[in-house]
C-alpha angles and dihedrals in degrees: 000000000000091000092052096068097054090046092053091046091052091049092051091050091050091052092049092049091058094055133021136175123214139181094219138035130194116229105186104303093339129090126214123195140196106274095038119131121249090247091056092050092047091050093050102036103027126220115344122232088246140001118202130186103226099181144273135294129199115246121245092264089047091229098108140028123231126207121248117209135177121209122193125210120180114216134196118278094038096290120139123202119213114198118195119202123193116189091348095305126108106251103172144002117209126185124204133172109250125235 
């Protein structure tokens, strides 16, 4: 049983190393943060490699739908940044090691 804990810890670290989520991202000398508008991100980071419409989500009051988009920015060292926008605001920044 004593070998099981270190093995599970190592597996968890390996999974976390493959994917990370952050609240900020550096684009050159600029920083973008969760909550920024699409226009701010575009101004600081430039055009993404791709922009995909993921779907729609109902607003909190359930009266309107907001658009969900994913923008992809390749980074040096094989990392890829996935930016998710909901209703035109940056909701999350995910980092994954590219193929």
